[in-house]
C-alpha positions in Angstrom: -13.6 -16.6 17.1 -15.0 -13.1 17.2 -15.5 -11.2 14.0 -12.8 -8.8 13.2 -13.4 -5.0 12.9 -13.3 -4.1 9.1 -10.0 -2.3 9.8 -8.4 -5.6 10.9 -10.2 -7.8 8.4 -9.0 -5.7 5.4 -5.4 -5.4 6.7 -5.2 -8.7 8.6 -2.1 -10.8 8.0 -1.9 -14.2 6.5 -0.8 -17.1 8.7 1.2 -18.7 5.8 5.0 -18.6 5.3 5.9 -17.7 8.9 9.6 -18.6 8.8 10.5 -18.7 12.5 14.1 -18.1 13.5 13.5 -20.6 16.3 13.9 -23.4 13.7 17.6 -22.5 13.3 20.0 -24.6 15.3 23.1 -22.9 16.8 26.2 -23.4 14.8 28.3 -26.2 16.3 31.8 -24.9 15.6 33.5 -28.1 16.8 31.4 -30.2 14.4 31.9 -27.9 11.5 35.7 -27.6 11.9 35.9 -31.4 12.1 34.6 -31.7 8.5 36.9 -31.7 5.5 35.8 -28.4 4.1 34.7 -26.1 7.0 34.9 -22.9 5.0 32.6 -24.3 2.3 30.1 -25.5 4.9 30.0 -22.1 6.5 29.4 -20.5 3.1 26.6 -23.0 2.4 25.0 -22.2 5.8 25.1 -18.5 5.1 23.6 -19.0 1.6 20.6 -20.9 3.2 19.9 -18.2 5.8 18.8 -14.6 5.9 18.6 -11.7 8.3 15.2 -10.6 9.7 14.8 -7.1 11.3 12.3 -8.1 14.0 10.3 -6.0 16.3 10.7 -7.8 19.6 7.5 -6.5 21.1 5.0 -3.7 20.8 6.9 -0.4 20.9 10.2 -2.1 20.1 13.1 -2.6 20.3 14.3 -4.2 17.0 16.8 -6.9 16.7 18.6 -8.5 13.7 18.0 -12.3 13.7 19.1 -15.1 11.5 16.3 -17.1 9.9 16.0 -19.8 7.2 15.9 -18.7 3.6 12.2 -18.8 2.6 10.9 -21.0 -0.2 7.9 -20.0 -2.3 4.8 -22.0 -2.3 2.5 -22.4 -5.3 1.8 -19.0 -7.1 4.3 -17.2 -4.9 7.4 -15.2 -5.4 10.4 -14.8 -3.1 11.9 -11.3 -3.4 15.3 -9.9 -2.3 14.6 -6.2 -1.7 17.0 -3.5 -2.6 14.7 -0.8 -1.1 11.8 -1.1 1.4 9.1 1.5 2.0 8.0 2.9 5.3 4.2 3.2 5.7 1.8 4.5 8.4 0.6 1.0 9.1 4.2 0.0 10.0 4.2 2.7 12.6 0.8 1.7 13.9 1.8 -1.9 14.1 5.0 -1.1 16.0 3.4 1.4 18.4 -0.1 -0.1 18.9 0.0 -3.6 17.4 -2.7 -2.6 15.0 -2.6 -5.8 12.8 -0.1 -7.8 14.9 -1.3 -10.8 16.9 2.1 -12.2 18.0 5.5 -10.9 18.9 8.3 -10.9 17.8 7.2 -9.8 14.4 8.7 -8.8 11.0 7.0 -5.6 9.8 7.0 -3.9 6.4 4.5 -4.3 3.6 6.3 -2.9 0.5 9.6 -3.4 -1.3 11.4 -3.4 -4.6 14.2 -5.7 -5.6 15.0 -8.8 -7.6 13.2 -12.2 -7.7 15.0 -14.8 -5.7 12.9 -17.8 -6.6 9.4 -18.6 -7.8 6.9 -21.3 -6.8 4.9 -23.7 -8.9 2.4 -22.1 -11.2 4.2 -18.7 -11.5 4.6 -17.8 -15.1 5.1 -14.0 -15.1 8.4 -13.9 -13.2 11.7 -15.7 -13.0 14.8 -15.4 -10.8 16.6 -12.1 -11.4 13.6 -10.1 -12.6 13.4 -6.6 -11.2 10.1 -6.2 -9.4 8.2 -4.3 -6.7 5.3 -5.5 -4.5 2.9 -5.1 -1.7 2.7 -8.2 0.5 0.2 -9.5 3.1 2.4 -10.0 6.2 2.5 -12.9 8.6 4.4 -13.0 11.8 7.8 -13.7 10.2 7.0 -12.7 6.6 7.3 -8.9 6.3 9.3 -6.7 4.0 11.9 -5.9 6.6 14.2 -8.9 5.9 16.7 -10.0 3.3 14.1 -12.1 1.4 10.4 -12.2 1.8 7.5 -14.0 0.1 4.6 -12.4 -1.9 1.7 -13.7 -3.9 2.3 -13.4 -7.6 -0.8 -11.2 -8.0 0.7 -8.5 -5.7 4.0 -8.3 -7.7 4.7 -6.0 -10.6 7.6 -5.8 -13.0 9.7 -2.7 -12.5 10.0 -0.6 -15.7 13.7 0.1 -16.5 12.9 3.9 -16.4 12.0 3.6 -12.7 14.5 3.5 -9.8 14.2 0.9 -7.1 13.5 3.8 -4.7 10.6 5.0 -6.8 9.2 1.5 -7.4 9.2 0.7 -3.7 6.9 3.6 -3.0 4.1 2.6 -5.4 2.4 -0.7 -4.4 0.0 -0.2 -1.6 -1.0 3.4 -2.6 -1.8 2.3 -6.1 -3.8 -0.8 -4.9 -5.8 1.3 -2.4 -6.3 4.2 -4.7 -7.5 1.8 -7.4 -9.8 0.2 -4.9 -11.5 3.5 -4.1 -12.3 4.0 -7.8 -12.9 0.5 -9.2 -14.3 -1.2 -6.1 -15.7 1.7 -4.1 -17.3 3.8 -6.8 -17.4 1.0 -9.3 -15.9 3.1 -12.1 -14.2 1.2 -14.9 -10.5 2.0 -15.1 -9.3 3.6 -18.4 -7.6 1.0 -20.6 -7.8 -1.8 -18.1 -9.0 -5.2 -19.3 -11.4 -5.9 -16.4 -12.3 -9.4 -15.4 -15.2 -8.3 -13.2 -18.5 -7.1 -14.6 -19.5 -5.2 -11.4 -19.1 -1.7 -12.7 -21.5 1.1 -13.0 -22.9 2.5 -16.3 -23.8 5.8 -14.5 -20.6 7.0 -12.9 -20.5 10.1 -10.7 -19.7 13.4 -12.4 -18.6 15.4 -9.4 -16.3 13.8 -6.8 -14.7 15.1 -3.7 -11.4 13.5 -2.7 -10.5 14.1 1.0 -6.8 13.9 1.7 -5.6 14.4 -1.9 -2.0 14.8 -0.9 -1.9 11.3 0.6 -0.6 8.6 -1.6 -4.0 7.0 -1.9 -5.7 10.4 -2.7 -3.2 11.3 -5.3 -3.7 7.9 -7.0 -7.4 8.2 -6.9 -7.3 11.6 -8.6 -5.1 10.3 -11.5 -7.4 7.3 -12.0 -10.5 9.3 -11.8 -9.3 11.8 -14.4 -8.3 9.1 -16.8 -11.6 7.3 -16.4 -13.8 10.4 -16.4 -12.2 13.1 -18.5 -15.0 15.7 -18.1 -15.8 15.1 -14.4 -15.4 17.7 -11.7 -12.7 16.5 -9.2 -12.3 18.5 -6.0 -9.6 17.7 -3.6 -8.7 18.9 -0.1 -5.1 19.3 1.1 -2.7 21.9 2.5 -1.8 24.6 0.0 1.7 23.4 -0.7 0.3 20.4 -2.5 -2.3 22.1 -4.7 -0.2 22.6 -7.8 0.8 18.9 -7.8 -2.7 17.7 -7.3 -3.9 19.8 -10.2 -1.1 18.3 -12.4 -2.6 14.9 -11.5 -6.0 15.9 -12.7 -7.8 17.7 -9.9 -10.2 20.4 -11.2 -10.2 22.4 -7.9 -8.1 22.2 -4.8 -9.3 23.4 -1.5 -7.6 24.0 1.9 -8.3 21.2 4.5 -10.3 23.8 6.4 -13.0 23.5 3.7 -13.8 20.1 5.1 -15.6 21.9 7.9 -17.7 24.1 5.5 -20.0 22.3 3.1 -20.9 25.6 1.4 -17.3 26.1 0.3 -17.2 22.6 -1.2 -20.5 23.0 -3.0 -19.4 26.3 -4.4 -16.7 24.4 -6.3 -19.2 22.1 -8.0 -21.2 22.8 -11.2 -24.1 25.1 -10.3 -23.1 24.9 -6.7 -25.3 21.7 -6.5 -22.9 19.5 -4.5 -20.9 16.3 -5.2 -22.2 12.9 -6.3 -19.4 11.0 -4.5 -16.8 11.4 -1.8 -13.6 9.4 -1.6 -12.2 9.7 2.0 -8.6 8.7 1.7 -7.6 9.6 5.2 -10.6 9.1 7.4 -11.2 12.9 7.5 -14.9 12.7 8.0 -14.3 11.4 11.5 -13.5 14.9 12.5 -15.3 16.8 9.8 -18.8 15.5 9.5 -19.8 18.6 7.6 -18.5 17.1 4.4 -21.7 14.9 4.2 -23.7 18.1 3.7 -21.7 18.7 0.5 -23.6 15.8 -1.2 -25.9 16.8 -4.1 -29.4 16.5 -2.7 -30.6 14.4 -5.7 -27.3 12.9 -6.5 -25.8 9.4 -6.2 -24.5 10.0 -2.6 -21.6 7.6 -2.8 -19.2 7.5 0.1 -16.0 5.4 -0.2 -13.8 5.2 2.9 -10.3 3.9 3.0 -9.8 1.9 6.2 -7.0 3.6 8.1 -8.3 2.7 11.5 -11.5 2.4 13.5 -13.7 5.4 14.4 -15.5 6.6 11.3 -19.2 5.9 11.3 -20.8 7.6 8.3 -24.5 8.5 8.8 -27.2 6.5 7.1 -28.7 7.5 3.8 -25.6 7.1 1.7 -24.2 4.2 -0.3 -21.1 3.4 1.7 -18.1 1.3 0.7 -15.1 0.4 2.9 -12.0 -0.5 1.0 -8.3 -1.4 1.3 -5.6 -2.6 -1.0 -6.8 -6.2 -0.9 -10.3 -5.1 -2.0 -9.3 -4.4 -5.6 -7.1 -7.5 -5.9 -10.0 -9.7 -5.0 -12.1 -7.9 -7.7 -9.3 -7.6 -10.3 -6.4 -10.1 -9.7 -4.4 -8.6 -12.7 -4.4 -5.0 -11.4 -0.7 -4.9 -10.7 0.0 -5.7 -14.4 -2.1 -2.7 -15.2 0.2 -0.5 -13.1 3.3 -1.7 -15.0 1.5 -0.8 -18.2 0.6 2.6 -17.0 4.2 3.3 -15.9 5.7 2.1 -19.1 3.3 4.2 -21.2 4.0 7.3 -19.2 0.4 7.7 -18.2 1.0 7.4 -14.5 2.9 9.9 -12.4 4.5 9.2 -9.0 1.7 10.2 -6.6 4.2 11.5 -4.0 7.8 12.6 -3.9 10.1 9.9 -2.6 12.6 10.5 0.3 15.4 8.1 1.2 15.8 8.3 4.9 19.0 6.2 5.0 20.6 2.9 4.2 20.6 -0.4 6.1 18.1 -1.9 8.5 19.0 0.6 11.3 17.5 3.3 9.1 14.1 1.6 9.3 13.7 2.9 12.9 14.6 6.4 11.7 11.8 6.2 9.0 9.3 4.9 11.5 10.0 7.9 13.8 9.4 10.2 10.9 6.5 8.7 8.9 3.7 10.2 11.0 5.0 13.8 10.5 5.5 13.9 6.7 3.0 15.1 4.1 3.0 14.4 0.4 6.1 12.2 0.8 6.8 8.5 0.7 9.8 7.4 2.9 12.0 4.6 1.7 15.2 2.8 3.0 18.0 1.5 0.8 19.5 -1.8 1.7 
């Protein structure tokens, strides 16, 4: 088997828990009504099945299909979502099959709801708990269905102060933002009981965050400020987001056009020397290679890239890290518990505003049509 591109390897789906609707046999009405309690049997059948909102093929359309109620394996949690989030990767999967190997397919990577059941070894959750999660999809295990399965490590308890709409917006942006800081730049996270010892003792003191208004960029800014109170954090975004990014901890905010002018970026650093590190949350360097000239000549020259797609090839001479949400989970399996703690303590702000695009599975298509055109906003669908 050929080696996957880093984009696919980081975002690739798991083959486990593919609950195929093909395994459901058509209801034999004659047989059912020949039994002593047909109504009860029909109710039992309904209780043992769910609806999946499947993408039939690349580009669509969608169809609502009945499938078996999934059962969790060891260290897994089955979740009944009340709200699902719409992400750029959902759009890319539908339009281009970015991480899809087989069709039909159940898309969706985030949701918030209640625990339906737990597998062997799960100790942090029980049926009825209010939670939110990111999940590694498989062909028939995506968020766009009545019940989906997630690994316990990707699930977080929802604080009572948080709505399901807000909670559904948090999972993957937090994990990926945390990956840029803790795995990419190897900066210890403030107040986090780390399991790994792979952290730097000489963290960067000037950091440029490209794409600060993205969910990942906004998370990175918050975590950087908490970890490095005196650091210079510069972010690029459109002007409408500057005030919000400063409220999250950015020292200076620049227009996106500054990405084409290294002198403008350097002017925002102490002594105009340049930055020690760059977090590229949106693959901006693919079209703005001038940002590399903003590095401090005798600095650390750390470049962390969030894998949003193929095409970015940073020049040699820098310390490069490629990260995705799974990267930080591999390094720190308890990171989602940390997110709950931050939320409950009031030390973590919503990285983006949340917009409900509609209610019901049919609204997922509306969200997918809109997701590529929004900025600084996370789209969610109520169920």
